[in-house]
N, C-alpha and C positions, 0 to 999 in steps of 0.2 A: 575482597569478598570471598569465604569459600565458596565448593560447589556446591553444597545446601541453598546456604544464603541468596547463591547466585540465581537457582530455578525460581525460590518462592520471589524473590526479588522482581527478577521479571514478571511470574505469570502475575505476581498482583499489579504491575502497573501497566500488562498488557486485559487485563480484568477492566483499572477501573479508566482504562484509556476505550477501549470496545465499550463501555456503559454510558462513558460521555457524548462518543460517539453517535449511538443509537439515539440516544436524546435532542442534540445536533441534527441529524436530520427526521424526524419526527417535528419536531420546530420550523423547521425549516419547510415542514411537506404542511403543517396545520399555517405556517402564511402564506404559501405560493395555492393551498389547496381552498384560501379565507373559510376552515371550516372551523371546529370547536372549539374554548378559545389553551390558553396556555397552563392552566392549573393544575394538569395531568398528565403534563407532557414526560414528568421525570417519573410517572411511575409506567407510562407507554411501554419499552422497552422490556420494564420487568414483564407487566397483562404478557406482551408477544411472545415471551422465555414461555411464562407458562404455558399459554396455551401449543403451544405445541411442543412440548413435553408429556400432557395429554395426548397427544394423538396418536395415533397407532401406527406401528412403522408399515413401511409398503418392500415389497422384496418383486421384483422382474424373474426372467425366464430363467436361470442357466444363469447367474450371474457370475462373475470371479469378487467370489464374498473377499479373501482375504484385499484382495488391495483396492473395493470397493471401505471396507472399514479403513484402509490402513492412509487414506487420499486425506481427508478432511483432520485424520495430525498430524500430516506431509504435510499441509497449508499452513495448519497453525505453528508448530517447530520451525518453518523455514521464517515465520513472522516472528519468532521472539531469537531466533539466534539472529536476526538479522536488526534487531532494535537492541540486540543486548551489544553491538560492535556503538552501539553509540552510547558517549559518555550523555548522563542525564546533567552531571556537576561539575564543578575544574577536580575532586575528589570522588565524584560517587560514577564508576564505569564498571560493568562484567568482563570486556573481553575487547575494549578496546588496542589490539597491539598493533605495532608496527602495520600491520594490510589491515585496517579497520575497514576499511570501505573496500577495498578487494571481498572480501568477509560478506559485505552487505548486497555486494554485485552479484556474488551466486549464488548466494541465497536468494533474489530478489529472479534472479533465470530459472532458478531452477520449479520460482513459482506455476509457470506456463507446464510442468511434469504434472505436477499435484495436479493439475485440472486438465491434462489431457486424462490420467489414471484417473481420478473419478468420471470422467465420458464415458469411458473404452469399457469399464471396468462395469455398467449397469446391463450392457450386453440390447442398447434399444436405440433407438435409431435419434430419438432429437437430443439425448447427451455424449452420443457418440458426432453430431452434425457439430454442438456443444466445442466438444475438445478441441475437432478441429479448426474452428475457427479462433479458437483458445490461443493453439501450435501458430498459429497465420498472423497473426496480432501480436503476435509476442517474438517469431524470427522478425516481424516490418519494423518491432520498437526498442529493440532488443543495443541495439549501434549506437543510436542516437540517448538513449537512456544509459548505457557506459559512456560515450564519449563527456557526456552533460559532466557527467559522477565523474570523472577522473580531469578534467579538467580544473575542479575546485581544489586540486591537491600543487599544481603547481605553483598557488605561491606560497601555500606550506613550505617546500618541495618535504612532500612527507605522503605515505599512504593511508597515516593515521589519522582519524576521525576527529579524534582532539588535536594531535598540531593543525589541522585545517581548521578548527575554532578560533583556535588562538591564533594564527596567521589574523586573522579580522579582526583584532583589535582594535586595528584605525579606519577597516571600513574592510564595510558585507561584500561581501562575494556573489551579491544580485546586486551591486553596483561595479563592481569593476569585470565581471559576465552577464551582461544583461539582456545578454541570449539561453543563457544556462540553466535561468531558472522557468521560464513560458518552457522548452523541452523537458527540464525534468518530469513537468505537473503533467502534462499532455502526456510522455512518454509516461508519468506512474497512474493516469487513468489506465491505460489502456494493461498492465501490472495483478492493478488491482480489481481488474472488470468492475469499472465503477462508473457510473455516470451516463457521457455517451457513449463508452467503449464499454459498458455491461455487454460483453458479445455474449459467452460461453453459455448463460444463463439469465436467456434473452426471453421475455415473451412470445416472440415472433415464434421462439422453440420450445411454447408452453414450458419454459424453465431450465430449457438447456442442460447443462449438465446434472440438476434437479429436480428437472422432469420425474424422476422414476423415483423418489426421497420422500422423504415425510419424521414430521415425530421431532428426535433426539438427534439421529440422522441430522436432518434438516439446519438442526438450531448449531447442532458444533458446527458445519460447514461454515453457515452463516457466520458465527463469531470469529470464528479461524478468515474469512475474510475480512471478514474488518479487522482483522487483527491483520495483516498488513497494512492495510490501508493507515495505520495509525504507524508502523514504521518505517512506513514510505513518508510520512506528513514530519513524522521524528526526523528523517535521514536528507530531508528538503531543511529540515531548520533549520541542522547542526550546519550542513555545507553553502548552503546560502545567504542565511539572517544571521547568520552569529552562534547559533547555537544557548547556549546558557551566560555569554557574557550581555552584557546591560545593567544602569543606573536603576541603584536605590532600592532595588527589587532581588531576591537571591538571586542564585541563577539558578536550581531544578523550578522556582517559577518562573523567569526569562523560557525558557523550555518548555513547555506546561504550554506554554500561553501564543508562543510562537508553531508549537505543533499543534495545538487546539484551531490557532487559526490558517494554517496551509488545509486541514483537513476539512474545514469549516468553509473553503474554496473550492473542493471536490468533491466534495457532498453535495454543495449547490449548484454546481454543473448540472449534477443528474436531474437535480429536478426543474432547471430550465432551457437545458440544449437536447434536440431532439438525441437516441439513439443512431448513431453512422451505419452503415453499409459495412459487409465487411474489406469489399472490395476499396473504397473510401480510407481505409482505415492503414490500409499498405500503400495506398498510394500517398497517403498521409507520410509514413514512416519513414520513406521511402524514397518519393523526390525531391518535398521540402524539409520534413526534420533531420536527414540524412546530414543534407546543406548546409543546413544552419549550423547543427553542433560541430559540424567539421571549422566554416566560419567561426566560432566558440574559442575551438583548440588556438587555432592558428591567429586570433585578437590576443586571446592573453597567453601566449605564449610569447609570442613580440612584446606585451607589454613587461610578465616578467622579467624577460634578458636584457 
C-alpha cells in the first residue's frame, strides 16, 4: 500500500471497529441491566455521538490548551500506529516490518503519556488525579505486558507480527503459552483503561481526566479510547489466536471474528467486575502478573529450545 491508501485503510478499519465495539458495549449493558430491547442497539452509538456533538464545550481556568487538544489526537494516533503493525490477512498489511511487535509495544506504552497529558493540561484537581492513576497503573503493568508480547516471538524466532502468525499454523500460542493470554488481557485492560481498570476516567473522580471536557472533545477522547481497545484486541488475536489463520472462511474474516471475541471479553469485564483500587492494581502488576510473565518466558524459552 502507498502512504495515502494506508492512512485511509487504517482510519476506516478503526472507525468501523470503534462503532462495532460501541454496539457490543450497548448490547452487554442492556443485557446486564435488563433494560429495553435490542432493537435500537445499532443506533445507540450514533445517538450518543450526536448528543455529544450538540453539547457546548467547556474549559477550565488557564489550561494548557495546546496539550489539551493534542492529547486526544495523540491517543487516537497511537491506536492507529499500533493497529497498522498488525496484518489483517496474509497479503494485507500496512506496517508489518521486521520488528512490528516492538512498534506495537512502543505505541501502547506511550498511551499512558497521552492520558497523563490529558489530565495534566486541564489545570484541575480531578483530571490531574486521573493522570497520576494512569501513570501508576501503566508503570505497574508495562513489564508484564511487554513480556507477554515478546514471549510470542520465541516460537517464530522473529519480531514480525506476520511471522508470529505464520508460526502458529500448527498450534496457536494460546495453547503453547497458556499463561500469556490471561496476562496480556489483564494488562491490556490497564492500557485501554477499561472495565475494572478504568482508573484515570473513573466515576469516583467525577470522570477523572474527562471531568472538565464535554461535547466534541469528549466524543473524540472516547472514540480514541475505543481505538486503543481495538488495537489491543487485534494484537491479542494475532499473537495468541493465530490471527487470520483458520479453515473455510477468508483470513480477514477470521481476524475480525477473533478480534471481536477478545474485545467482547474486555468490554464484558467492565459490566461484571467492580473497578479496582489503584493500590490493588499496583500490587497485582508487581507481585502477581510480573512473576507469572517471567515463568511464561522461561517455560516458552525452554520449550522452544
